[in-house]
Every structure is written in C-alpha cells, then in structure tokens.
Phi, psi and omega in degrees: 000317180295322179296319178299319179297318180295319178297317180297316180297316180298317179298319181295319179297316179299317180299317180297318180297318180297313180299317180297321179296315179298318181297318180297317180294324182291340182259004178290129185238129180268184180293147182284130178277159170278175183295336181274345189289136175271123183222158173267116191267339189308321182278001177256342179293139178235139178297135177273002179093004177229156178281172175303129184065012174296331167259105191280132175288157173263117185255341180228069185296142176248143182237146183232168182285166178300318182296323178291315182289335182295342180288338183228349177269133179276150185301326182269000177290141184257164177192182180256129175257125184231134179234127175214138178056032179080005180248132180243135177228155180244130180244098186293137174299332178305329178263318182300327183300335181266349187231327175068342181220132171233115174273115188223172170229124184230125182059031180082002182252122175293124181231162171233122177264123186236152178213138174241106186295326181287347183247347189056042184244118175244119182229146179234137183222155164290141182248027173252123181233122179058036180081359181252127177274126184257151172247130187254153174217178181262123187286339186088008180238159176225160170221127188054037179068005180265136181302134173260119178270166171221153174258141186285345182281322183234353183065021173294151179257137185232137175281123184298317184295327187252344183064033184242134177280132183242352171214163174092190184299331183260015182309131180092344180281150177237136177287149176286123182279142180247135179302134177217133180253136172279120180225154171281161178299322179298316178297315187291315183292334176286324182280328185227062186295340182258003181270183185237159180233154179301132183275155173284352178280082185260353185083004180235150181268107177219149177270090185286000174271354185241138174266113182293347180250022184305130178091344184297325184292345181266349186272146177282328184289145172247158192265347187225160179298150180234149178285334181203153180227155177207136187251018178292336175233159169303139182308327184262016173292130179281129175237157174253112184270148180229135176245115182287166181303331181261008175096355177290140183241154177213157182229135184239108183296140179301327183301323177289317182297322179292326182280317188264339181068333178214134177236132175243124183225172176231122180234128181054034178078009181240143181288137176230125180240126180242131182234146175234124178214197185295343179263009177101203183265140175217159181210144174230143177234198179235142174274185185297339180265004179084008179275145179293140178214146181294139180241137179258122178267161181239100179289141178191159172297148181304317186296328179284312180302313182293325179299323178278328186229073182293345178268008185296149173273128178262119181293118181204074190296333183241013178064036186251012179300130179285132177289153183300322185288349179272349182271146181274123178224162178287155182278328184249116182288151175266147179267122176300145178233114178252123183262000000 
C-alpha cells in the first residue's frame, strides 16, 4: 500500500513538472515583427478560449431600415459606417461583438467587415485576392490579443488589425483596406436616414442587448501574452494607428482628437491631417507628388497597437499624455464571456 502511494506521488510530481514546462513554453514571446517581417506565426497563436468558428461569422447578412433598427439601437451605440458604389451601410458593434466577421457584398464589391472586441478594432477589407473571392471566419486564436481570422478556401490565417495573411497559401498577402468610420447610431441615422443597417436577424441565438465584454475596456489587465508593452497610456486607451508608405507607424490618442478636433502631423516627410466631426474620424495625407489623398487609419486599443508596432511614434505635442497609473480603473477585471 505504501509503495502504491509513493508511486502515485512520484507520478503526480512528474505530471506537474511536465504541465509547467509546457505552459512556460507556450508563453514564451519573441520580438515583435513589423508588418513587412516574415515570421512563423504558429508558435505565437494563443487560444482565445473558443474553437474554430466558436464565434460564428455572419455569411448571409440581412439589412433593415433606419426606422426598424431605431427600435433597438441606442443613440450612443457605435458601429462601422461603410460606403461603396454609392451605397452606405451601418454595422452595429452591438451585433459585431458577437460575430466579429460579416461576409458581405456592398456596391458590387465582396467585402469582409471585421471587429475585435478585445482590441476595439473595426476594420473592413475587400475579400477578393488574386481573382478569388474568400469567405472568412474566426479561427479561435489570437496574437497580441488580436483576433486571427481564417479563409475557408485555403485555411490561411489573417491578422484582423492588419488584414495580412501570416500562414497558409496566402502568406504575406494583404487585403485591400476599405474606409470605415466609427459613428454613433445618432450620428449615422441623421447623416444617412435612407440607408440600411445590419439586422439582428442573423439566424443565430444571441442576446444582442448584452455586451459579453462589458467592463473590459476599463481594466488595466489584458488577457493574453503580448510581444511588447508600454505604459505611457492606459492599455485600453483608443488610438488611431497609421502605417506610412515606407512602413513608419504613428498612433494618435482619441483624447487628443476629441479635444482638438484636428491634428496636423508629418510622417515620412509628408503632411498628415486627421479630423474628427459629427461624421466620425477622417484623415488625408500626401502622395509622393504632394497631392492630397485619403488615408485610412486603424483604430485599436493602445496595448494592441504597441504590441505590433513597438517603434511607433506616439502623438504627444505638449508632453501631456496621461500615465497609465494616473487613470482610474477598477481593481478586479471582468472575464469576457462568449457564448
């Protein structure tokens, strides 16, 4: 009997050591690559706690009128406004938070509307690559807390924030980004009263009146490993990131944009102007000939943007950025629940 106990204890100790070793190896984080860097991503992916397609994409979106959606969308609720071919649609975060991907066609162009709730990142891309139209889903994995998408045609993995494939047949390819403005429902319905919005009739049972990540944006803690960290801003401060033609990156905190309404900066020797008004955020830059051209910004929480781009320039013209420790946050983080 005593021998059996000793064998059991020895086996238990070995098991604990093995598990700890595996856990330590799974949390090893290498240096953050730039968008141009070729890297092997498989060992950087971390499970988001759900299986592949555990967060289901919307593949056959239905759209309703402003008057119909007004019955359940709150005026201060936000979403993505996208215009193509003279058609404008609104994709409420209230719905996107439960699905993260909408495969749609707008103005005759196949698009994918994406959202990462843990990053506060909403990006829209064309989903045709090399003449092939792709259908996207949620892989159930993250990198730097950013959702990793996959396409059903090749199973390639794509970074949601960047629209770049990092594994599979399309590795190294980047989706064409489409301008999308973050607007409140009140702003959008006033600007586009005759347009349509994504319906809650998704064919899936979800409580679209509830945010499964409620409170997460106020917490200092993040849920997944990061390649790099920086405490000049609260981790969940929303910034608008910019990637220049030559790869230089910069980040513009929302707090400045709300106060100043317009920011003028210079990146790679070219003027960049960012404006915030009732129609949301917009930006114009300069091409190589000095002509104005529309620039697409990438909204995301500071901790996510910095994790991907640790060399980024943080816009802070008067040195007034609030340190993370000066901001008031709750002590106990809430755990997101995705059903």
